[in-house]
PAZAKOL-52233 format. One record per residue (C-alpha): residue in one letter; x, y, z. Coordinates in steps of 0.5 Angstrom, whole numbers, padded with zeros to 4 digits, always signed. Last residue first. Example, Ala and Ser with C-alpha at 12.3 -4.5 7.8 and 13.67 -1.06 7.14 Angstrom:
residues 2
S+0027-0002+0014;A+0025-0009+0016;
This chain:
residues 361
V-0017+0039+0024;W-0010+0038+0026;G-0012+0036+0033;S-0014+0029+0031;L-0012+0028+0024;E-0009+0021+0025;R-0016+0019+0027;E-0019+0022+0021;V-0015+0019+0016;V-0015+0012+0019;H-0023+0012+0020;R-0023+0015+0012;I-0018+0009+0010;V-0023+0004+0014;R-0030+0007+0011;M-0027+0007+0004;G-0026+0000+0004;E-0032-0002+0007;P-0036+0003+0002;T-0031+0000-0004;A-0025+0003-0006;N-0021-0003-0005;L-0023-0008+0001;C-0019-0014-0003;P-0023-0018-0007;L-0025-0025-0005;Y-0022-0031-0009;A-0026-0037-0011;F-0025-0044-0012;H-0030-0050-0013;R-0027-0056-0016;G-0021-0058-0013;G-0017-0065-0015;N-0010-0063-0016;D-0011-0059-0022;E-0017-0055-0019;F-0013-0052-0013;Y-0006-0051-0017;H-0010-0047-0022;R-0014-0043-0017;N-0007-0041-0014;E-0004-0039-0021;G-0010-0034-0023;D-0014-0032-0017;L-0008-0032-0012;E-0002-0030-0017;E-0005-0026-0022;L-0011-0022-0019;T-0008-0022-0012;E-0001-0021-0013;L-0002-0017-0019;C-0006-0012-0015;D-0013-0011-0011;A-0012-0006-0006;T-0011-0005+0001;F-0007-0011+0001;G-0006-0015+0008;P-0013-0018+0008;A-0012-0023+0002;V-0018-0027+0002;V-0018-0035-0001;A-0025-0039-0002;L-0024-0046-0002;S-0029-0052-0005;K-0027-0059-0006;V-0022-0061-0001;G-0020-0068-0002;S-0013-0068+0001;K-0010-0066-0005;A-0014-0060-0006;L-0012-0058+0001;A-0004-0060+0000;T-0004-0056-0007;V-0007-0050-0003;T-0003-0050+0003;E+0004-0051-0002;D+0001-0045-0006;T+0000-0041+0000;Y+0007-0042+0004;P+0006-0044+0012;K+0010-0041+0013;L+0014-0034+0013;W+0020-0035+0008;E+0026-0040+0008;A+0032-0037+0003;S+0032-0040-0004;G+0029-0035-0008;F+0022-0032-0009;R+0016-0032-0004;S+0009-0029-0006;Q+0005-0032-0001;F+0004-0033+0006;S-0001-0037+0009;Y-0008-0037+0014;R-0013-0042+0016;F-0021-0041+0017;R-0024-0049+0017;E-0019-0052+0022;A-0019-0046+0026;P-0026-0046+0027;W-0031-0041+0024;G-0034-0035+0027;F-0033-0029+0023;A-0031-0025+0028;E-0026-0030+0032;R-0023-0032+0025;M-0022-0024+0023;R-0019-0023+0030;R-0014-0029+0029;Y-0012-0027+0022;T-0011-0020+0024;G-0006-0022+0030;V-0003-0027+0025;C-0001-0022+0020;H+0001-0017+0026;C+0005-0022+0029;H+0009-0024+0022;Y+0010-0017+0021;P+0013-0015+0027;D+0020-0014+0024;G+0025-0016+0030;K+0031-0019+0026;L+0028-0026+0027;L+0022-0024+0023;Y+0027-0021+0018;E+0030-0028+0017;K+0024-0031+0016;P+0024-0028+0009;V+0017-0024+0007;G+0011-0027+0005;H+0005-0023+0003;F-0002-0025+0007;S-0007-0030+0005;V-0013-0032+0009;L-0016-0039+0007;I-0023-0040+0008;I-0024-0048+0008;E-0031-0052+0006;P-0033-0046+0002;E-0040-0045+0001;F-0043-0045-0007;D-0046-0041-0012;L-0042-0035-0010;K-0046-0028-0008;A-0047-0029-0001;L-0039-0031+0000;D-0038-0023-0003;A-0043-0020+0002;K-0039-0025+0008;M-0033-0023+0006;K-0035-0015+0006;A-0037-0016+0013;V-0031-0019+0015;L-0026-0015+0012;A-0030-0008+0015;E-0031-0011+0022;I-0024-0012+0022;Y-0022-0006+0020;V-0026-0002+0024;P-0024-0006+0030;D-0017-0004+0029;D-0012-0010+0030;H-0008-0009+0023;W-0008-0002+0023;P-0001+0000+0022;P+0001+0007+0024;A+0000+0014+0021;I+0006+0018+0020;R+0005+0025+0022;I+0010+0031+0019;A+0010+0038+0020;P+0012+0041+0013;Q+0020+0043+0012;W+0022+0050+0010;R+0029+0049+0008;M+0027+0043+0004;S+0032+0037+0001;Q+0032+0033+0007;L+0025+0033+0007;A+0024+0028+0001;A+0028+0023+0004;F+0024+0023+0010;V+0018+0022+0006;Q+0021+0016+0001;D+0024+0013+0008;C+0017+0013+0010;A+0014+0009+0004;T+0020+0004+0005;A+0018+0003+0012;S+0011+0001+0011;T+0013-0004+0006;A+0020-0008+0007;A+0020-0006+0014;A+0014-0009+0015;Y+0007-0006+0019;Q+0001-0010+0018;P-0005-0005+0015;Y-0001-0003+0009;L-0003+0004+0006;P+0003+0008+0008;V-0001+0014+0011;A+0003+0021+0011;L-0001+0026+0014;I+0002+0033+0012;R+0002+0040+0016;D+0005+0046+0012;C+0000+0045+0006;G-0001+0051+0002;Q-0002+0048-0005;D+0005+0048-0007;L+0006+0045+0000;L+0002+0039-0003;A+0005+0039-0009;Q+0012+0038-0006;I+0009+0032-0002;R+0007+0030-0009;D+0013+0030-0012;A+0017+0027-0007;T+0012+0021-0007;R+0013+0019-0014;P+0007+0019-0018;L+0010+0014-0021;G+0014+0008-0020;Y+0016+0005-0013;R+0014+0008-0007;M+0007+0010-0010;S+0004+0017-0009;W-0003+0020-0007;D-0006+0026-0006;V-0011+0030-0001;V-0012+0037+0001;V-0015+0039+0007;K-0018+0046+0009;D-0022+0046+0003;G-0028+0045+0006;V-0028+0041+0013;R-0034+0036+0013;E-0036+0035+0006;A-0029+0037+0003;L-0026+0031+0008;H-0031+0026+0004;T-0029+0028-0003;A-0022+0028-0001;V-0022+0021+0002;G-0026+0018-0004;E-0021+0021-0009;A-0016+0018-0005;Q-0019+0011-0005;A-0020+0012-0013;R-0013+0014-0014;T-0011+0008-0010;I-0015+0003-0014;T-0013+0005-0021;K-0006+0005-0019;L-0006-0002-0016;P-0010-0004-0022;G-0004-0003-0027;E-0004+0003-0032;D-0007+0004-0039;R-0013+0008-0037;E-0018+0003-0041;T-0013-0003-0041;N-0013-0003-0034;W-0007-0009-0034;V-0009-0016-0030;S-0006-0020-0036;A-0002-0015-0038;Y+0002-0015-0031;D+0003-0023-0032;R+0006-0022-0039;G+0011-0016-0036;K+0013-0021-0031;P+0015-0026-0036;G+0019-0021-0040;P+0022-0017-0034;R+0025-0023-0031;K+0031-0025-0035;T+0035-0020-0036;L+0033-0016-0030;I+0034-0022-0026;I+0040-0025-0028;L+0046-0020-0030;N+0043-0014-0026;L+0040-0017-0020;V+0045-0023-0019;P+0051-0019-0020;W+0049-0013-0015;W+0046-0018-0010;I+0052-0022-0007;L+0057-0016-0007;R+0051-0012-0005;S+0050-0016+0001;V+0043-0019+0002;E+0037-0015+0005;I+0033-0014-0001;V+0026-0011+0001;R+0030-0006+0006;R+0036-0005+0001;D+0032-0002-0005;S+0035-0005-0011;L+0029-0010-0012;F+0024-0005-0013;E+0028+0000-0017;K+0030-0005-0022;L+0024-0008-0022;Y+0020-0002-0024;R+0026+0000-0029;R+0026-0007-0032;M+0018-0007-0033;P+0018-0001-0036;W+0024-0004-0041;Y+0021-0010-0043;G+0014-0008-0044;T+0008-0008-0039;G+0008-0001-0038;E+0009+0005-0033;P+0010-0001-0027;T+0007-0001-0021;G+0008+0002-0014;L+0008+0000-0006;N+0002+0005-0004;M+0002+0012-0001;L-0004+0016+0001;L-0002+0023+0003;V-0006+0028+0007;G-0005+0035+0007;V-0007+0040+0012;R-0008+0048+0010;G-0005+0054+0013;S+0001+0056+0010;R+0005+0057+0004;A+0010+0063+0003;P+0012+0067-0003;P+0018+0071-0002;H+0016+0078+0002;A+0016+0084-0002;V+0009+0087+0001;P+0011+0085+0008;R+0007+0079+0011;T+0001+0080+0015;G+0001+0076+0022;P-0003+0082+0025;P-0008+0085+0021;A-0005+0091+0017;A-0006+0098+0019;Q+0002+0099+0020;D+0002+0097+0012;V+0008+0092+0012;A+0014+0094+0009;T+0018+0097+0015;T+0021+0090+0018;L+0022+0087+0011;D+0027+0093+0009;I+0028+0091+0002;D+0035+0091-0002;A+0039+0089+0004;A+0034+0085+0008;I+0033+0081+0002;T+0041+0079+0003;T+0047+0081+0000;M+0053+0079+0005;
């Protein structure tokens, strides 16, 4: 068998006076000594046209953690119906919130800014020992590519941070799946840590409430009701043991306690359902419509489950649900932006990253 050692004696190729740990002269290139941090978000299409939207929807809706329906049923529904009819309308929805200056979705713009903010902060503290990058579960940049980029920069330890405060198999676990899939093809795997969710972390709750109060102070009205809207999942996922519902309700409860409003004025709901199956209730669109019909004239909506504004917040909440409220008698509606890359948002992400880097940095 031909090996490297057959051509080069690696045991004697090092200068005897070299410091301990020095590699032989002809040793293959190897990386080590640095720590990587990878912020991971859901994803965004590469454009708003039919084909970019179709590619994105196909990747997203083909994930077995996102859609747990039997493939025998789901394959024809996805390929013959959804991927034929939905790319056009969904592309128009994305176009309404698209960052035309960068030609990308807002989720990509904000996630990049969050990674740059963490990188700047850590560089001030530990120099170049830590490298920060970011990736998307669906679309670009791909997780496997960014892990390889971190390895190429000498990171033999990587902290992966799924940017979901509340854990769900359809979000957090899919991000982790991508990390583990990338490792399967590696001979020399880096050490990996996965940051846990932070749905009840006091730093997170404090940041949410502080930003809410600051945003509310900018309004020319005081809302009668604040609605805390989380992304929905099928009820079946909860019954199978997914902790997402508990995490969301826990976040809501702590927000309400910190904000100081009674439950009748500080409510929660779940948005973005599709299909005929029952999803987590109460539904956001039905709640907004019912509040308006009941005589509520002023409403503010906040979405603490999203670390960055995206289609589901900018178009669905601030667009569709604004219309539901105003078309049914409501007068004043406000969507309060996500934490994003604001000082409050960056404080949360830095806190999570620094906590999970303990012992490595």
